C-alpha positions, 0 to 999 in steps of 0.5 A: 495483519491490517494494511492501508495506504496512507498519505502523509503531510508534514508540517516544515517544522516536522520534516527533520524528525524520523517519525516514520522510522518510530512507527517501526521501532515503537509500534512495530509497524512496517511500512513501504514508501510508495512516493515522497517529497520531503525538502528542509523546512518545507512541508513534506508529503509521503505516500506509504503503506503501513502494516501491523496489527490493528491495535499498533496501527491505530496507536501509530496513526495517533502518534503521527497525529500528536506530532502535527502530521495530517493523515489521510486514508488513500483509497487503493486498488490492485492493478495488473501489468499485462505486459509483465504477467506470464499467465503462470496462475500463482496468483490465482492460488491466493485469490480469496475472492476469485478476482484472478482465475484461470481461463480454460483451455487457453490457460490465460489468468483473468483478472476481474477487478469488480471481484478484488477485495484489495486484500493484496495477497496477490502481489508478493505472489506474483513472481513477475510483480505483474500485480501492484497496489496503487492510490486511486486518490490525488497525491499532490505530486 
Protein backbone atom coordinates (compact mmCIF):
# COMPACT_ATOMS: atom_id res chain seq x y z
CA UNK A 1 0.00 0.00 0.00
CA UNK A 2 1.05 3.54 -0.76
CA UNK A 3 -0.05 6.51 1.33
CA UNK A 4 0.58 10.26 1.22
CA UNK A 5 -0.86 13.40 2.70
CA UNK A 6 -1.92 15.80 -0.03
CA UNK A 7 -3.11 19.38 -0.16
CA UNK A 8 -5.86 19.85 -2.75
CA UNK A 9 -6.94 23.28 -4.00
CA UNK A 10 -10.24 23.15 -5.88
CA UNK A 11 -11.14 25.96 -8.31
CA UNK A 12 -14.51 27.60 -7.61
CA UNK A 13 -15.96 25.83 -10.68
CA UNK A 14 -15.22 22.37 -9.23
CA UNK A 15 -16.20 22.62 -5.55
CA UNK A 16 -19.74 21.32 -6.19
CA UNK A 17 -18.48 18.05 -7.72
CA UNK A 18 -17.81 14.94 -5.59
CA UNK A 19 -14.30 14.50 -7.01
CA UNK A 20 -12.84 12.89 -3.90
CA UNK A 21 -15.63 10.27 -3.85
CA UNK A 22 -14.64 9.25 -7.38
CA UNK A 23 -11.16 8.44 -6.04
CA UNK A 24 -12.72 5.69 -3.96
CA UNK A 25 -15.28 4.55 -6.53
CA UNK A 26 -13.19 4.60 -9.71
CA UNK A 27 -9.65 4.07 -8.40
CA UNK A 28 -10.15 1.98 -5.25
CA UNK A 29 -8.43 4.56 -3.06
CA UNK A 30 -9.28 5.29 0.53
CA UNK A 31 -9.08 8.78 1.96
CA UNK A 32 -9.07 10.41 5.34
CA UNK A 33 -9.97 14.10 5.31
CA UNK A 34 -7.70 15.85 7.82
CA UNK A 35 -8.87 19.42 7.18
CA UNK A 36 -11.22 21.04 4.71
CA UNK A 37 -12.52 24.45 3.80
CA UNK A 38 -14.89 24.15 0.86
CA UNK A 39 -17.55 26.79 0.22
CA UNK A 40 -19.99 27.08 -2.71
CA UNK A 41 -18.69 29.21 -5.59
CA UNK A 42 -15.34 29.78 -3.82
CA UNK A 43 -12.00 28.06 -4.00
CA UNK A 44 -11.80 25.02 -1.75
CA UNK A 45 -8.81 23.66 0.14
CA UNK A 46 -8.62 20.12 1.50
CA UNK A 47 -5.86 18.22 3.27
CA UNK A 48 -6.33 14.49 2.99
CA UNK A 49 -4.42 11.27 3.41
CA UNK A 50 -4.82 9.17 0.28
CA UNK A 51 -4.05 5.44 0.35
CA UNK A 52 -4.03 2.68 -2.26
CA UNK A 53 -1.79 0.91 -4.70
CA UNK A 54 0.88 3.16 -6.20
CA UNK A 55 -0.59 2.69 -9.70
CA UNK A 56 -4.11 3.66 -8.60
CA UNK A 57 -2.72 6.50 -6.47
CA UNK A 58 -0.99 7.99 -9.52
CA UNK A 59 -4.09 7.47 -11.68
CA UNK A 60 -6.26 9.17 -9.04
CA UNK A 61 -3.92 12.15 -8.74
CA UNK A 62 -3.85 12.47 -12.55
CA UNK A 63 -7.67 12.44 -12.54
CA UNK A 64 -7.76 15.27 -9.98
CA UNK A 65 -5.31 17.34 -12.02
CA UNK A 66 -7.39 16.78 -15.17
CA UNK A 67 -10.35 18.24 -13.28
CA UNK A 68 -8.37 21.42 -12.54
CA UNK A 69 -7.47 20.56 -8.95
CA UNK A 70 -4.04 21.77 -7.80
CA UNK A 71 -2.42 18.81 -5.98
CA UNK A 72 0.55 19.34 -3.67
CA UNK A 73 2.46 16.93 -1.46
CA UNK A 74 2.32 17.82 2.20
CA UNK A 75 5.29 16.92 4.29
CA UNK A 76 4.25 14.85 7.23
CA UNK A 77 5.52 13.62 10.53
CA UNK A 78 4.44 11.25 13.25
CA UNK A 79 3.69 12.91 16.57
CA UNK A 80 2.87 11.47 19.96
CA UNK A 81 0.49 13.04 22.46
CA UNK A 82 2.46 12.39 25.64
CA UNK A 83 -0.57 13.18 27.82
CA UNK A 84 -2.59 10.35 26.23
CA UNK A 85 0.20 7.75 26.04
CA UNK A 86 -0.14 4.92 28.59
CA UNK A 87 3.26 3.43 27.69
CA UNK A 88 1.63 0.10 26.88
CA UNK A 89 4.22 -0.70 24.20
CA UNK A 90 1.79 -1.76 21.46
CA UNK A 91 3.42 0.67 19.04
CA UNK A 92 6.89 -0.75 19.63
CA UNK A 93 5.82 -4.12 18.24
CA UNK A 94 5.07 -2.66 14.80
CA UNK A 95 7.78 0.02 14.49
CA UNK A 96 10.25 -1.16 11.81
CA UNK A 97 12.93 1.45 12.52
CA UNK A 98 13.18 1.32 16.31
CA UNK A 99 11.92 4.89 16.64
CA UNK A 100 9.57 3.56 19.31
CA UNK A 101 11.28 1.48 21.98
CA UNK A 102 10.77 0.43 25.58
CA UNK A 103 13.22 1.79 28.13
CA UNK A 104 14.05 -0.71 30.81
CA UNK A 105 13.67 -0.99 33.79
CA UNK A 106 11.10 1.86 33.79
CA UNK A 107 9.12 0.26 30.92
CA UNK A 108 8.51 3.71 29.44
CA UNK A 109 7.99 4.01 25.68
CA UNK A 110 10.54 6.32 24.07
CA UNK A 111 9.90 8.01 20.73
CA UNK A 112 12.97 9.06 18.70
CA UNK A 113 11.53 11.14 15.87
CA UNK A 114 14.88 11.19 14.05
CA UNK A 115 14.63 7.42 13.50
CA UNK A 116 10.99 7.61 12.35
CA UNK A 117 10.39 6.78 8.68
CA UNK A 118 6.74 8.00 8.85
CA UNK A 119 5.43 4.56 7.85
CA UNK A 120 2.46 5.24 10.19
CA UNK A 121 2.17 1.64 11.34
CA UNK A 122 2.10 2.87 14.95
CA UNK A 123 -1.02 4.98 14.41
CA UNK A 124 -3.59 2.15 14.15
CA UNK A 125 -1.62 0.05 16.68
CA UNK A 126 -2.00 2.64 19.46
CA UNK A 127 -5.07 1.81 21.59
CA UNK A 128 -5.24 5.33 23.08
CA UNK A 129 -4.72 7.09 19.71
CA UNK A 130 -1.65 8.86 21.10
CA UNK A 131 0.19 8.49 17.81
CA UNK A 132 -0.86 10.59 14.85
CA UNK A 133 0.24 11.88 11.47
CA UNK A 134 0.31 15.62 10.99
CA UNK A 135 1.18 17.74 7.94
CA UNK A 136 4.29 19.85 8.46
CA UNK A 137 3.70 22.42 5.71
CA UNK A 138 1.42 25.45 5.70
CA UNK A 139 -2.09 24.27 4.90
CA UNK A 140 -3.62 27.67 4.10
CA UNK A 141 -6.01 27.57 7.11
